[in-house]
C-alpha positions as CSV (number, residue, x, y, z in Angstrom):
1,M,104.8,96.7,130.7
2,E,107.0,97.1,133.7
3,T,110.5,98.6,133.2
4,K,113.4,99.8,135.2
5,N,116.9,101.2,134.6
6,R,115.9,103.3,131.7
7,S,118.7,105.4,130.1
8,K,119.4,107.1,126.8
9,V,122.6,105.5,125.5
10,F,122.8,107.4,122.2
11,S,121.3,110.7,120.9
12,G,121.6,111.3,117.2
13,L,120.4,113.5,114.4
14,V,117.3,111.4,113.7
15,I,117.2,108.7,116.2
16,D,117.9,108.0,119.9
17,I,118.7,104.7,121.5
18,E,117.2,103.9,124.9
19,Q,118.2,100.9,127.0
20,M,115.9,99.5,129.7
21,D,115.2,96.3,131.6
22,V,111.8,94.9,130.9
23,L,109.9,92.3,133.0
24,I,108.8,89.5,130.8
25,G,106.1,87.5,132.6
26,N,107.5,84.9,134.9
27,Q,110.8,84.7,132.9
28,G,112.3,87.7,134.7
29,W,114.1,90.9,133.7
30,Y,115.7,91.3,130.2
31,T,117.7,94.2,128.8
32,Y,116.4,95.8,125.6
33,Q,117.7,98.6,123.4
34,I,115.0,100.5,121.6
35,V,115.6,102.8,118.7
36,R,113.4,105.9,119.2
37,H,112.2,107.5,116.0
38,P,109.7,110.4,115.5
39,G,107.7,108.4,112.9
40,G,106.7,109.4,109.5
41,A,104.1,109.6,106.7
42,A,104.2,107.9,103.3
43,I,101.9,108.4,100.4
44,L,100.7,106.3,97.4
45,P,99.7,108.7,94.7
46,L,97.1,107.1,92.5
47,H,96.3,108.7,89.1
48,E,93.0,108.7,87.4
49,D,94.3,106.2,84.8
50,G,95.1,103.7,87.4
51,S,98.9,104.3,87.5
52,V,100.9,105.2,90.6
53,T,103.9,107.4,91.1
54,L,106.7,105.9,93.1
55,I,110.2,107.4,93.7
56,R,113.6,105.8,93.1
57,Q,115.8,107.1,95.9
58,L,119.3,106.5,97.1
59,R,119.3,104.7,100.4
60,P,122.9,104.6,101.8
61,A,121.9,102.1,104.6
62,V,121.4,99.5,101.9
63,G,123.9,100.9,99.4
64,D,121.4,101.1,96.5
65,F,118.5,103.0,95.0
66,L,115.1,101.7,96.1
67,L,111.7,102.1,94.5
68,E,109.4,103.4,97.2
69,L,106.6,105.7,98.2
70,P,107.2,109.4,98.7
71,A,107.6,109.8,102.4
72,G,109.1,111.9,105.2
73,R,109.8,112.2,108.9
74,L,107.3,113.8,111.2
75,S,108.3,117.0,113.0
76,P,107.5,117.1,116.7
77,G,103.7,117.4,117.1
78,E,103.1,117.4,113.4
79,D,99.8,116.0,112.0
80,P,100.8,113.0,109.9
81,Q,98.3,114.0,107.1
82,L,100.0,117.4,106.8
83,C,103.4,115.7,106.6
84,A,102.1,113.4,103.9
85,A,100.8,116.3,101.8
86,R,104.1,118.2,102.2
87,E,106.3,115.2,101.3
88,L,104.1,114.3,98.3
89,T,104.6,117.8,96.8
90,E,108.3,118.1,97.8
91,E,109.3,114.7,96.3
92,T,107.0,114.4,93.3
93,G,105.5,117.8,92.6
94,L,102.1,116.3,93.0
95,T,99.3,117.7,95.1
96,A,96.2,115.7,96.1
97,A,92.6,116.7,96.4
98,T,92.1,113.7,98.8
99,L,94.3,111.8,101.2
100,T,92.8,108.6,102.6
101,S,94.3,106.7,105.4
102,L,95.7,103.3,104.7
103,G,96.5,102.8,108.4
104,V,99.8,102.6,110.1
105,L,102.9,100.4,109.8
106,H,105.4,99.4,112.6
107,S,108.5,99.2,110.5
108,S,110.6,96.9,112.8
109,P,108.9,96.6,116.2
110,G,111.6,94.3,117.6
111,V,113.9,97.3,117.8
112,F,112.1,100.4,116.5
113,D,109.2,102.4,117.9
114,E,108.8,104.1,114.5
115,V,105.2,104.4,113.3
116,I,104.6,105.2,109.6
117,H,101.2,106.6,108.7
118,L,100.2,105.4,105.2
119,Y,98.0,107.4,102.8
120,L,96.4,107.0,99.4
121,A,96.5,110.2,97.4
122,T,93.8,110.9,94.7
123,G,92.7,113.8,92.7
124,L,96.2,114.6,91.7
125,S,97.6,117.6,90.0
126,Q,101.2,118.0,88.8
127,G,103.5,120.8,89.8
128,E,107.3,121.1,90.3
129,P,109.0,118.9,92.9
130,A,111.3,120.5,95.5
131,P,113.3,117.8,97.1
132,E,115.7,118.5,100.0
133,A,119.3,119.3,98.9
134,Y,120.6,116.0,100.2
135,E,117.9,113.9,98.3
136,E,118.5,112.2,94.9
137,I,115.0,111.3,93.8
138,Y,113.6,110.1,90.4
139,C,109.8,109.8,89.9
140,V,108.6,106.5,88.3
141,R,105.1,106.2,87.1
142,L,103.7,102.7,86.4
143,P,100.4,100.9,86.4
144,L,99.2,99.9,89.8
145,A,98.9,96.2,88.7
146,E,102.6,96.3,87.7
147,A,103.6,97.8,91.1
148,L,101.6,95.2,92.9
149,T,103.3,92.4,90.9
150,M,106.7,93.9,91.8
151,A,105.8,94.1,95.5
152,A,104.6,90.4,95.4
153,E,107.7,89.2,93.5
154,G,110.5,91.1,95.3
155,G,111.1,93.9,92.7
156,I,110.0,96.3,95.4
157,T,111.6,95.6,98.8
158,D,110.7,98.6,100.9
159,G,108.2,97.5,103.6
160,K,106.1,100.7,103.7
161,T,105.7,100.6,100.0
162,I,104.7,96.9,99.9
163,A,102.2,97.5,102.7
164,A,100.6,100.5,101.1
165,L,100.4,98.9,97.7
166,L,98.7,95.7,99.1
167,R,96.3,97.8,101.3
168,A,95.3,100.0,98.4
169,G,95.1,97.1,96.0
170,R,92.6,95.3,98.3
171,R,90.6,98.5,98.7
172,L,90.4,99.2,95.0
173,T,89.5,95.7,93.7
């Protein structure tokens, strides 16, 4: 990809915005603004009885609580699997004997460079959650089949959660 005139037009707490001109084949140069995000890790905790633990979390961007995977932002240079294990424990109190990759998700590649690493957590043990002071989180445990139905029918609208549920469901059936 050939670019020119790259500049950072915004630097924020979590994201930056970069503007650049991109050469698109024979069509010429077009200006793009890209939201730069450090990426994250998200975890689908699967219990031995076939249920999963999701979290209901306030998301100010949509003005509502969403049902979603425990997840968190990567620190610079952080291993995604270590981030996943940390966030699972912080948000749910669960620890996993095994984290299995469910691949990655590009959350909105038209404007974001964010990559979310998805994991399936098994061999779970329960401890005490320790969410960040600014997080309002409630754990919700439900059968995997019910979560899959909710994902398919619009009861779950978070993209990373839908992707992880569908990938895990295919793997487990």
